[in-house]
DSSP file (Angstrom, degrees, kcal/mol; ACC not computed):
  #  RESIDUE AA STRUCTURE BP1 BP2  ACC     N-H-->O    O-->H-N    N-H-->O    O-->H-N    TCO  KAPPA ALPHA  PHI   PSI    X-CA   Y-CA   Z-CA
    1    1 A M              0   0    0      0, 0.0     2,-0.3     0, 0.0    18,-0.2   0.000 360.0 360.0 360.0 150.6   31.1    2.8  -52.9
    2    2 A I  E     -A   18   0A   0     16,-2.5    16,-3.1    18,-0.1     2,-0.4  -0.994 360.0-148.3-138.0 136.9   33.6    5.6  -52.0
    3    3 A A  E     -A   17   0A   0     -2,-0.3     2,-0.4    14,-0.2    14,-0.2  -0.902  14.5-170.2-107.0 136.8   36.5    5.4  -49.6
    4    4 A Y  E     -A   16   0A   0     12,-3.0    12,-2.7    -2,-0.4     2,-0.6  -0.971  24.3-129.3-122.8 140.8   37.7    8.5  -47.6
    5    5 A D  E     -AB  15  46A   0     41,-0.5    41,-3.6    -2,-0.4     2,-0.3  -0.821  39.5-166.9 -80.2 125.8   40.8    8.9  -45.5
    6    6 A L  E     -AB  14  45A   0      8,-4.0     8,-2.3    -2,-0.6     2,-0.3  -0.786  17.1-166.1-117.8 156.3   39.5   10.3  -42.2
    7    7 A Q  E     -AB  13  44A   0     37,-2.4    37,-2.4    -2,-0.3     6,-0.2  -0.988  12.0-144.0-143.3 136.8   41.0   11.9  -39.1
    8    8 A C  E >   - B   0  43A   0      4,-2.0     3,-2.0    -2,-0.3    35,-0.2  -0.356  38.6 -97.9 -84.5 172.0   39.4   12.6  -35.7
    9    9 A S  T 3  S+     0   0    0     33,-0.9    34,-0.1     1,-0.3    -1,-0.1   0.696 124.1  61.5 -64.9 -16.6   40.2   15.7  -33.6
   10   10 A Q  T 3  S-     0   0    0     32,-0.1    -1,-0.3     2,-0.1    91,-0.1   0.481 120.8-106.9 -85.7   0.6   42.8   13.7  -31.7
   11   11 A G    <   +     0   0    0     -3,-2.0     2,-0.3     1,-0.3    -2,-0.1   0.463  69.3 144.6  94.1  -1.9   44.8   13.1  -34.9
   12   12 A H        -     0   0    0     87,-0.0    -4,-2.0    93,-0.0     2,-0.4  -0.600  35.4-153.4 -76.3 131.6   44.0    9.5  -35.4
   13   13 A Q  E     +A    7   0A   0     -2,-0.3     2,-0.3    -6,-0.2    -6,-0.2  -0.852  25.2 149.8-109.0 142.5   43.7    8.6  -39.1
   14   14 A F  E     -A    6   0A   0     -8,-2.3    -8,-4.0    -2,-0.4     2,-0.4  -0.955  39.4-102.4-160.7 171.4   41.6    5.8  -40.5
   15   15 A E  E     -A    5   0A   0     -2,-0.3     2,-0.4   -10,-0.2   -10,-0.2  -0.809  26.4-168.1-108.1 140.1   39.6    4.9  -43.6
   16   16 A G  E     -A    4   0A   0    -12,-2.7   -12,-3.0    -2,-0.4     2,-0.5  -0.988   8.4-151.9-128.0 142.1   35.9    4.9  -44.2
   17   17 A W  E     +A    3   0A   0     -2,-0.4     2,-0.3   -14,-0.2   -14,-0.2  -0.941  20.1 176.6-115.3 131.2   33.8    3.5  -46.9
   18   18 A F  E     -A    2   0A   0    -16,-3.1   -16,-2.5    -2,-0.5     3,-0.1  -0.919  42.9-118.5-132.1 157.1   30.5    5.0  -47.9
   19   19 A E  S    S-     0   0    0     -2,-0.3     2,-0.3   -18,-0.2    -1,-0.1   0.928  93.4 -35.3 -59.7 -45.4   27.7    4.5  -50.5
   20   20 A D  S  > S-     0   0    0    -18,-0.1     4,-1.3   -19,-0.1    -1,-0.2  -0.937  73.1 -79.4-162.6-179.1   28.5    8.0  -51.9
   21   21 A S  H  > S+     0   0    0     -2,-0.3     4,-2.4     1,-0.2     5,-0.1   0.811 126.0  56.5 -62.2 -32.3   29.5   11.5  -50.6
   22   22 A R  H  > S+     0   0    0      1,-0.2     4,-2.8     2,-0.2     5,-0.2   0.931 104.1  54.5 -65.8 -43.6   26.0   12.3  -49.5
   23   23 A A  H  > S+     0   0    0      2,-0.2     4,-2.1     1,-0.2    -1,-0.2   0.859 108.9  48.5 -53.6 -36.1   26.1    9.2  -47.3
   24   24 A F  H  X S+     0   0    0     -4,-1.3     4,-2.8     2,-0.2     5,-0.3   0.959 112.4  47.5 -66.9 -56.1   29.3   10.4  -45.7
   25   25 A D  H  X S+     0   0    0     -4,-2.4     4,-1.8     1,-0.2    -2,-0.2   0.856 114.0  47.9 -57.2 -36.9   27.9   13.9  -45.1
   26   26 A R  H  X S+     0   0    0     -4,-2.8     4,-1.7     2,-0.2    -1,-0.2   0.909 113.5  46.4 -67.4 -44.4   24.6   12.4  -43.6
   27   27 A Q  H  <>S+     0   0    0     -4,-2.1     5,-2.4    -5,-0.2     6,-0.6   0.908 112.7  50.2 -67.9 -43.5   26.4   10.0  -41.3
   28   28 A K  H ><5S+     0   0    0     -4,-2.8     3,-1.2     1,-0.2    -1,-0.2   0.922 109.7  50.2 -62.9 -43.3   28.8   12.7  -40.1
   29   29 A K  H 3<5S+     0   0    0     -4,-1.8    -1,-0.2     1,-0.3    -2,-0.2   0.849 110.8  49.4 -64.3 -35.0   26.0   15.1  -39.4
   30   30 A Q  T 3<5S-     0   0    0     -4,-1.7    -1,-0.3    -5,-0.1    -2,-0.2   0.446 114.2-118.3 -82.4  -2.2   24.2   12.4  -37.3
   31   31 A G  T < 5S+     0   0    0     -3,-1.2    -3,-0.2    -4,-0.4    -2,-0.1   0.762  75.2 131.4  70.0  24.1   27.4   11.7  -35.4
   32   32 A L      < +     0   0    0     -5,-2.4     2,-0.6    -6,-0.2    -4,-0.2   0.572  46.7  81.3 -84.7 -16.8   27.4    8.1  -36.7
   33   33 A I        +     0   0    0     -6,-0.6     2,-0.3     8,-0.2    10,-0.1  -0.840  61.7 176.2 -93.9 126.7   31.1    8.1  -37.8
   34   34 A A        -     0   0    0     -2,-0.6     7,-0.2     8,-0.1     6,-0.1  -0.966  36.0-104.8-128.8 148.5   33.5    7.5  -34.8
   35   35 A C     >  -     0   0    0      5,-2.2     4,-2.1    -2,-0.3   -22,-0.0  -0.542  25.0-139.1 -64.6 130.5   37.3    7.0  -34.6
   36   36 A P  T  4 S+     0   0    0      0, 0.0    -1,-0.1     0, 0.0   -22,-0.0   0.594  98.4  45.0 -69.5 -13.0   38.1    3.4  -34.1
   37   37 A V  T  4 S+     0   0    0      3,-0.1    -2,-0.0   -25,-0.0    -3,-0.0   0.851 134.6   7.0 -98.4 -41.5   40.8    4.3  -31.6
   38   38 A C  T  4 S-     0   0    0      2,-0.1     0, 0.0   -26,-0.0     0, 0.0   0.482  87.8-125.4-123.0  -1.4   39.2    6.8  -29.4
   39   39 A E     <  +     0   0    0     -4,-2.1     2,-0.2     1,-0.2    -6,-0.0   0.622  51.6 158.2  63.7  21.8   35.5    6.9  -30.5
   40   40 A D        -     0   0    0      1,-0.1    -5,-2.2    -6,-0.1    -1,-0.2  -0.538  31.2-158.8 -70.1 135.7   35.7   10.7  -31.1
   41   41 A T        +     0   0    0     -7,-0.2     2,-1.5    -2,-0.2    -8,-0.2   0.306  64.5 103.7-104.5   5.7   32.9   11.7  -33.6
   42   42 A A        +     0   0    0    -11,-0.0   -33,-0.9     2,-0.0     2,-0.4  -0.697  56.9 168.4 -84.8  86.7   34.6   15.0  -34.7
   43   43 A I  E     -B    8   0A   0     -2,-1.5     2,-0.3   -35,-0.2   -35,-0.2  -0.812  20.0-173.9-109.6 143.7   35.7   13.6  -37.9
   44   44 A E  E     -B    7   0A   0    -37,-2.4   -37,-2.4    -2,-0.4     2,-0.3  -0.961  29.8-111.5-128.9 146.8   37.2   15.4  -41.0
   45   45 A K  E     -B    6   0A   0     -2,-0.3   -39,-0.2   -39,-0.2     3,-0.0  -0.630  32.3-151.1 -75.9 135.7   38.1   14.1  -44.5
   46   46 A M  E     -B    5   0A   0    -41,-3.6   -41,-0.5    -2,-0.3     2,-0.4  -0.672  33.7 -84.8-100.3 161.7   41.9   14.1  -45.2
   47   47 A P        -     0   0    0      0, 0.0     2,-0.2     0, 0.0    -1,-0.1  -0.512  52.2-121.3 -66.3 127.3   43.4   14.5  -48.6
   48   48 A S    >>  -     0   0    0     -2,-0.4     3,-1.3     1,-0.1     4,-0.6  -0.450   2.4-134.3 -75.1 140.0   43.5   11.0  -50.2
   49   49 A T  G >4 S+     0   0    0      1,-0.3     3,-0.6     2,-0.2    -1,-0.1   0.794 108.2  61.2 -62.5 -25.7   46.7    9.5  -51.3
   50   50 A F  G 34 S+     0   0    0      1,-0.2    -1,-0.3     3,-0.1    -2,-0.0   0.768 103.5  51.3 -68.7 -22.0   44.9    8.6  -54.6
   51   51 A A  G <4 S+     0   0    0     -3,-1.3     2,-0.7     2,-0.1    -1,-0.2   0.539  93.6  84.3 -88.7  -9.9   44.4   12.3  -55.2
   52   52 A I    <<  -     0   0    0     -3,-0.6     2,-0.6    -4,-0.6    -1,-0.0  -0.855  69.6-151.4 -96.2 114.1   48.0   13.2  -54.6
   53   53 A K        -     0   0    0     -2,-0.7     2,-0.1     2,-0.0    -3,-0.1  -0.758  18.7-177.6 -90.1 121.5   50.1   12.8  -57.7
   54   54 A G        -     0   0    0     -2,-0.6     3,-0.3     1,-0.0    -1,-0.0  -0.212  48.1 -77.6-102.2-162.4   53.7   12.1  -56.9
   55   55 A A  S    S+     0   0    0      1,-0.3     2,-0.3    -2,-0.1    -2,-0.0   0.807 124.3  14.7 -70.2 -25.0   56.6   11.6  -59.2
   56   56 A S        +     0   0    0      1,-0.1    -1,-0.3    19,-0.1     0, 0.0  -0.829  64.1 175.3-147.8 108.8   55.5    8.2  -60.1
   57   57 A S        +     0   0    0     -3,-0.3     2,-0.3    -2,-0.3    -2,-0.1   0.360  55.6  89.4 -98.3   8.1   52.0    7.1  -59.2
   58   58 A T  S    S-     0   0    0      3,-0.0     3,-0.0     0, 0.0     0, 0.0  -0.807  79.8-116.9-108.7 150.1   52.1    3.7  -60.8
   59   59 A I        -     0   0    0     -2,-0.3     2,-0.1     1,-0.1    -2,-0.1  -0.696  41.6-110.4 -80.3 125.7   53.1    0.4  -59.2
   60   60 A P        -     0   0    0      0, 0.0     8,-2.5     0, 0.0     2,-0.3  -0.358  40.4-165.4 -64.6 131.6   56.2   -0.9  -61.0
   61   61 A M  B     -C   67   0B   0      6,-0.2     6,-0.2    -2,-0.1     5,-0.0  -0.849  16.0-129.5-119.7 153.8   55.4   -4.0  -63.0
   62   62 A K    >   -     0   0    0      4,-3.4     3,-2.2    -2,-0.3     6,-0.0  -0.521  38.8 -99.8 -85.4 162.4   57.6   -6.6  -64.7
   63   63 A P  T 3  S+     0   0    0      0, 0.0    -1,-0.1     0, 0.0    -2,-0.0   0.762 123.1  57.3 -57.1 -24.6   57.0   -7.6  -68.4
   64   64 A D  T 3  S-     0   0    0      2,-0.1     3,-0.1     1,-0.0    -3,-0.0   0.351 124.3-102.7 -91.0   7.7   55.1  -10.7  -67.3
   65   65 A G  S <  S+     0   0    0     -3,-2.2     2,-0.2     1,-0.3     3,-0.0   0.475  79.7 133.6  89.3   2.1   52.7   -8.6  -65.3
   66   66 A Q        -     0   0    0      1,-0.1    -4,-3.4    -5,-0.0    -1,-0.3  -0.589  64.5-100.5 -84.4 147.4   54.2   -9.3  -61.9
   67   67 A V  B     -C   61   0B   0     -6,-0.2     2,-1.4    -2,-0.2    -6,-0.2  -0.506  28.4-129.0 -68.1 131.8   54.9   -6.6  -59.4
   68   68 A D     >  -     0   0    0     -8,-2.5     4,-2.6    -2,-0.2     5,-0.2  -0.694  26.0-170.5 -84.7  97.8   58.5   -5.6  -59.3
   69   69 A A  H  > S+     0   0    0     -2,-1.4     4,-2.5     1,-0.2    -1,-0.2   0.798  80.5  53.4 -64.2 -32.8   59.0   -5.9  -55.6
   70   70 A A  H  > S+     0   0    0      2,-0.2     4,-2.1     1,-0.2    -1,-0.2   0.927 112.3  44.5 -68.5 -42.1   62.5   -4.4  -55.5
   71   71 A A  H  > S+     0   0    0      2,-0.2     4,-2.0     1,-0.2    -2,-0.2   0.884 113.7  50.9 -66.9 -39.4   61.3   -1.2  -57.4
   72   72 A L  H  X S+     0   0    0     -4,-2.6     4,-2.6     1,-0.2    -2,-0.2   0.951 109.5  50.9 -65.2 -44.5   58.2   -1.0  -55.2
   73   73 A G  H  X S+     0   0    0     -4,-2.5     4,-2.5     1,-0.2    -2,-0.2   0.872 109.1  50.5 -55.9 -39.8   60.3   -1.2  -52.1
   74   74 A K  H  X S+     0   0    0     -4,-2.1     4,-2.6     2,-0.2    -1,-0.2   0.895 109.9  50.5 -67.4 -36.8   62.5    1.5  -53.4
   75   75 A Q  H  X S+     0   0    0     -4,-2.0     4,-2.7     2,-0.2    -2,-0.2   0.916 111.0  49.4 -62.7 -45.6   59.4    3.7  -54.1
   76   76 A I  H  X S+     0   0    0     -4,-2.6     4,-2.7     2,-0.2    -2,-0.2   0.946 110.8  48.3 -59.0 -48.4   58.2    3.0  -50.5
   77   77 A V  H  X S+     0   0    0     -4,-2.5     4,-2.4     1,-0.2    -2,-0.2   0.926 112.9  49.4 -56.4 -47.2   61.5    3.9  -48.9
   78   78 A E  H  X S+     0   0    0     -4,-2.6     4,-1.6     1,-0.2    -1,-0.2   0.865 111.2  48.8 -63.0 -36.9   61.7    7.1  -51.0
   79   79 A Y  H  X S+     0   0    0     -4,-2.7     4,-1.7     2,-0.2    -2,-0.2   0.926 112.9  47.2 -65.4 -46.6   58.1    8.1  -50.0
   80   80 A V  H  X S+     0   0    0     -4,-2.7     4,-1.4     1,-0.2    -2,-0.2   0.903 112.1  50.7 -65.9 -40.0   58.8    7.5  -46.3
   81   81 A E  H  < S+     0   0    0     -4,-2.4    -1,-0.2     1,-0.2    -2,-0.2   0.834 117.4  40.1 -65.6 -35.3   62.1    9.5  -46.5
   82   82 A N  H  < S+     0   0    0     -4,-1.6    -1,-0.2    -5,-0.2    -2,-0.2   0.655 123.9  36.2 -89.5 -16.0   60.4   12.4  -48.2
   83   83 A N  H  < S+     0   0    0     -4,-1.7     2,-0.4    -3,-0.2    24,-0.3   0.418 105.2  64.1-119.2  -4.2   57.2   12.4  -46.2
   84   84 A F  S  < S-     0   0    0     -4,-1.4     2,-0.3    -5,-0.2    24,-0.3  -0.965  79.1-117.0-126.4 138.5   58.1   11.5  -42.5
   85   85 A D  E     -d  108   0C   0     22,-2.7    24,-3.1    -2,-0.4     2,-1.0  -0.623  26.7-130.1 -74.3 132.2   60.3   13.4  -40.1
   86   86 A N  E     +d  109   0C   0     -2,-0.3    24,-0.2    22,-0.2    -1,-0.1  -0.752  34.2 169.1 -83.8 105.3   63.4   11.4  -39.1
   87   87 A V    >   -     0   0    0     22,-2.9     3,-1.9    -2,-1.0    23,-0.2   0.311  24.8-162.9 -99.1   4.9   63.5   11.6  -35.3
   88   88 A G  G >   -     0   0    0     21,-0.5    23,-2.2     1,-0.3     3,-1.2  -0.166  67.9  -3.2  52.4-132.8   66.2    8.9  -35.2
   89   89 A A  G 3  S+     0   0    0      1,-0.3     3,-0.4    21,-0.2    -1,-0.3   0.547 126.5  71.8 -68.7 -11.9   66.7    7.2  -31.7
   90   90 A D  G <>  +     0   0    0     -3,-1.9     4,-3.1     1,-0.2     5,-0.3   0.216  63.0 113.0 -90.0  14.4   63.9    9.6  -30.3
   91   91 A F  H <> S+     0   0    0     -3,-1.2     4,-2.8    20,-0.8    -1,-0.2   0.934  76.7  43.4 -59.2 -48.2   61.2    7.7  -32.2
   92   92 A A  H  > S+     0   0    0     19,-0.5     4,-2.0    -3,-0.4    -1,-0.2   0.911 114.5  50.1 -63.8 -41.2   59.4    6.3  -29.0
   93   93 A E  H  > S+     0   0    0     -4,-0.2     4,-2.2     2,-0.2    -2,-0.2   0.950 114.0  44.9 -63.3 -47.8   59.6    9.5  -27.1
   94   94 A E  H  X S+     0   0    0     -4,-3.1     4,-2.7     1,-0.2     5,-0.3   0.909 110.7  53.3 -63.3 -40.0   58.2   11.4  -30.1
   95   95 A A  H  X S+     0   0    0     -4,-2.8     4,-2.4    -5,-0.3    -1,-0.2   0.923 109.8  48.3 -58.5 -42.3   55.5    8.9  -30.7
   96   96 A L  H  X S+     0   0    0     -4,-2.0     4,-2.1     2,-0.2     6,-0.3   0.877 109.9  52.7 -63.3 -40.3   54.4    9.2  -27.0
   97   97 A K  H  <>S+     0   0    0     -4,-2.2     5,-2.6     2,-0.2     6,-0.9   0.928 112.0  45.4 -59.5 -45.4   54.4   13.0  -27.3
   98   98 A I  H ><5S+     0   0    0     -4,-2.7     3,-1.0     1,-0.2    -2,-0.2   0.908 111.7  52.5 -59.5 -46.3   52.2   12.8  -30.4
   99   99 A H  H 3<5S+     0   0    0     -4,-2.4    -1,-0.2    -5,-0.3    -2,-0.2   0.890 113.0  43.0 -64.0 -41.9   49.9   10.3  -28.8
  100  100 A Y  T 3<5S-     0   0    0     -4,-2.1    -1,-0.3    -5,-0.1    -2,-0.2   0.320 114.5-111.4 -91.4   4.2   49.4   12.4  -25.6
  101  101 A G  T < 5S+     0   0    0     -3,-1.0    -3,-0.2    -4,-0.3    -4,-0.1   0.667  82.5 124.2  79.5  15.2   48.9   15.7  -27.5
  102  102 A V  S   <S+     0   0    0     -5,-2.6     2,-0.3    -6,-0.3    -4,-0.2   0.856  80.6  25.2 -78.5 -30.4   52.1   17.2  -26.2
  103  103 A T  S    S-     0   0    0     -6,-0.9    -2,-0.2    -9,-0.2    -1,-0.1  -0.886  99.5 -90.7-126.6 159.7   53.3   17.8  -29.9
  104  104 A E        -     0   0    0     -2,-0.3     2,-0.1     1,-0.1    -6,-0.1  -0.326  53.4 -97.1 -69.9 147.6   51.2   18.3  -33.1
  105  105 A P        +     0   0    0      0, 0.0     2,-0.3     0, 0.0    -1,-0.1  -0.456  59.7 150.9 -64.4 138.2   50.5   15.0  -35.0
  106  106 A R        -     0   0    0     -2,-0.1     2,-0.4    -3,-0.1   -22,-0.1  -0.962  51.8 -88.4-167.4 153.5   52.8   14.3  -37.8
  107  107 A N        -     0   0    0     -2,-0.3   -22,-2.7   -24,-0.3     2,-0.3  -0.567  51.2-178.5 -70.4 124.6   54.4   11.4  -39.7
  108  108 A I  E     -d   85   0C   0     -2,-0.4     2,-0.3   -24,-0.3   -22,-0.2  -0.893  14.4-172.5-126.2 157.1   57.6   10.3  -38.0
  109  109 A R  E     +d   86   0C   0    -24,-3.1   -22,-2.9    -2,-0.3   -21,-0.5  -0.967  27.3 112.0-139.7 160.3   60.3    7.6  -38.6
  110  110 A G        -     0   0    0     -2,-0.3     2,-0.3   -24,-0.2   -21,-0.2  -0.978  56.9 -69.1 170.1-159.2   63.2    6.5  -36.6
  111  111 A V        -     0   0    0    -23,-2.2   -20,-0.8    -2,-0.3   -19,-0.5  -0.881  37.3-175.4-125.6 157.8   64.5    3.6  -34.6
  112  112 A S        -     0   0    0     -2,-0.3   -22,-0.1   -21,-0.1   -23,-0.0  -0.980  24.1-116.8-149.9 158.0   63.5    2.0  -31.3
  113  113 A T     >  -     0   0    0     -2,-0.3     4,-2.8   -24,-0.1     5,-0.2  -0.554  35.7-108.4 -90.4 161.4   64.6   -0.7  -29.0
  114  114 A P  H  > S+     0   0    0      0, 0.0     4,-1.7     0, 0.0     5,-0.1   0.878 122.3  52.2 -54.4 -35.9   62.5   -3.8  -28.3
  115  115 A K  H  > S+     0   0    0      2,-0.2     4,-2.0     1,-0.2     5,-0.1   0.899 109.6  48.5 -67.5 -40.2   61.7   -2.4  -24.8
  116  116 A E  H  > S+     0   0    0      1,-0.2     4,-2.8     2,-0.2    -1,-0.2   0.931 109.3  54.0 -64.7 -42.7   60.6    0.9  -26.3
  117  117 A E  H  X S+     0   0    0     -4,-2.8     4,-2.2     1,-0.2    -1,-0.2   0.860 107.5  50.2 -56.0 -39.9   58.4   -1.0  -28.8
  118  118 A E  H  X S+     0   0    0     -4,-1.7     4,-2.8     2,-0.2    -1,-0.2   0.916 109.6  51.0 -68.9 -41.7   56.7   -2.9  -25.9
  119  119 A T  H  X S+     0   0    0     -4,-2.0     4,-1.5     2,-0.2    -2,-0.2   0.954 110.8  49.0 -59.1 -46.9   56.0    0.5  -24.1
  120  120 A L  H  <>S+     0   0    0     -4,-2.8     5,-2.7     1,-0.2     3,-0.5   0.928 112.5  47.3 -57.8 -46.3   54.5    1.9  -27.3
  121  121 A K  H ><5S+     0   0    0     -4,-2.2     3,-1.8     1,-0.2    -1,-0.2   0.926 110.5  52.2 -61.5 -47.2   52.3   -1.1  -27.8
  122  122 A S  H 3<5S+     0   0    0     -4,-2.8    -1,-0.2     1,-0.3    -2,-0.2   0.735 108.4  51.5 -61.0 -24.8   51.2   -1.0  -24.1
  123  123 A E  T 3<5S-     0   0    0     -4,-1.5    -1,-0.3    -3,-0.5    -2,-0.2   0.352 121.8-108.8 -91.7   2.2   50.2    2.6  -24.5
  124  124 A G  T < 5 +     0   0    0     -3,-1.8     2,-0.6     1,-0.3    -3,-0.2   0.718  68.0 147.6  75.0  25.3   48.1    1.7  -27.6
  125  125 A I      < -     0   0    0     -5,-2.7     2,-0.4    -6,-0.2    -1,-0.3  -0.805  36.1-149.1 -94.0 123.4   50.4    3.3  -30.1
  126  126 A H        +     0   0    0     -2,-0.6     2,-0.3    -3,-0.1    -5,-0.0  -0.753  23.8 164.9 -96.3 142.6   50.5    1.6  -33.4
  127  127 A F        -     0   0    0     -2,-0.4     2,-0.4   -10,-0.0    -2,-0.0  -0.955  28.3-133.5-149.6 164.1   53.6    1.6  -35.6
  128  128 A F        -     0   0    0     -2,-0.3     2,-0.4     2,-0.0    -2,-0.0  -0.985  13.2-145.2-128.6 123.1   55.0   -0.2  -38.6
  129  129 A K        +     0   0    0     -2,-0.4   -18,-0.0   -18,-0.0    -2,-0.0  -0.743  23.6 175.3 -90.5 136.3   58.5   -1.6  -38.7
  130  130 A F        -     0   0    0     -2,-0.4     2,-0.2     2,-0.0    -2,-0.0  -0.943  30.8-123.5-142.9 117.5   60.0   -1.4  -42.2
  131  131 A P        -     0   0    0      0, 0.0   -54,-0.1     0, 0.0    -2,-0.0  -0.427  32.5-177.2 -61.1 124.7   63.6   -2.3  -43.0
  132  132 A V        -     0   0    0     -2,-0.2     2,-0.1   -55,-0.0    -2,-0.0  -0.985  31.4-108.6-124.7 134.7   65.4    0.6  -44.7
  133  133 A P        -     0   0    0      0, 0.0     2,-0.4     0, 0.0    10,-0.1  -0.401  35.7-118.9 -62.2 139.5   69.0    0.4  -46.0
  134  134 A V        -     0   0    0      8,-0.2     8,-2.7    -2,-0.1     2,-0.4  -0.673  27.2-137.8 -78.1 131.1   71.4    2.4  -43.8
  135  135 A K  B     -E  141   0D   0     -2,-0.4     6,-0.2     6,-0.2     5,-0.1  -0.776   9.5-134.3 -95.7 137.0   73.1    5.3  -45.8
  136  136 A S    >   -     0   0    0      4,-3.5     3,-2.2    -2,-0.4    -1,-0.0  -0.217  37.9 -91.7 -75.0 173.4   76.7    6.0  -45.4
  137  137 A E  T 3  S+     0   0    0      1,-0.3    -1,-0.1     2,-0.1    -2,-0.0   0.744 127.8  56.7 -63.1 -23.7   78.0    9.6  -45.0
  138  138 A E  T 3  S-     0   0    0      2,-0.2    -1,-0.3     1,-0.0     3,-0.1   0.429 121.3-107.5 -88.1   2.3   78.4    9.9  -48.8
  139  139 A G  S <  S+     0   0    0     -3,-2.2     2,-0.2     1,-0.3    -2,-0.1   0.404  78.3 127.4  93.0  -3.2   74.7    9.0  -49.3
  140  140 A N        -     0   0    0      1,-0.1    -4,-3.5    -5,-0.1    -1,-0.3  -0.624  67.2-105.7 -92.6 154.6   75.3    5.5  -50.6
  141  141 A S  B     -E  135   0D   0     -6,-0.2    -6,-0.2    -2,-0.2     2,-0.2  -0.582  35.0-123.3 -76.5 130.8   73.6    2.5  -49.2
  142  142 A D              0   0    0     -8,-2.7    -8,-0.2    -2,-0.3    -1,-0.1  -0.501 360.0 360.0 -71.9 140.7   76.0    0.4  -47.1
  143  143 A Q              0   0    0     -2,-0.2    -1,-0.1   -10,-0.1    -2,-0.0   0.458 360.0 360.0 -96.3 360.0   76.2   -3.2  -48.3
């Protein structure tokens, strides 16, 4: 089995599992692969996160073999900060613009109110809330 990161022509990203690369090519040619969000069959492979080597591509482990949650959380925050545009309080507005094709699809991060989150959900926009430490003006995390 092989997993591919896929994207439809509308910018929705999802994962697909195939027996091998030929199975993907065959199913794509036959129009059998469809976006789970909009059912678009114009699908392309995206660069896999497994194929992109970052500064640290290993999950931090403790000596006893357990995942070091604090270190992993720090890596996730660092990844989001480096790979997502910070749109601040305009998060909901930007997410809607991307969803409706007003602006190009891209990774965004920011803040939203509970009312804005309900609007996004009602429009079918998926988002993930992740607590991130607020940085002071000097760049240090506020305690």
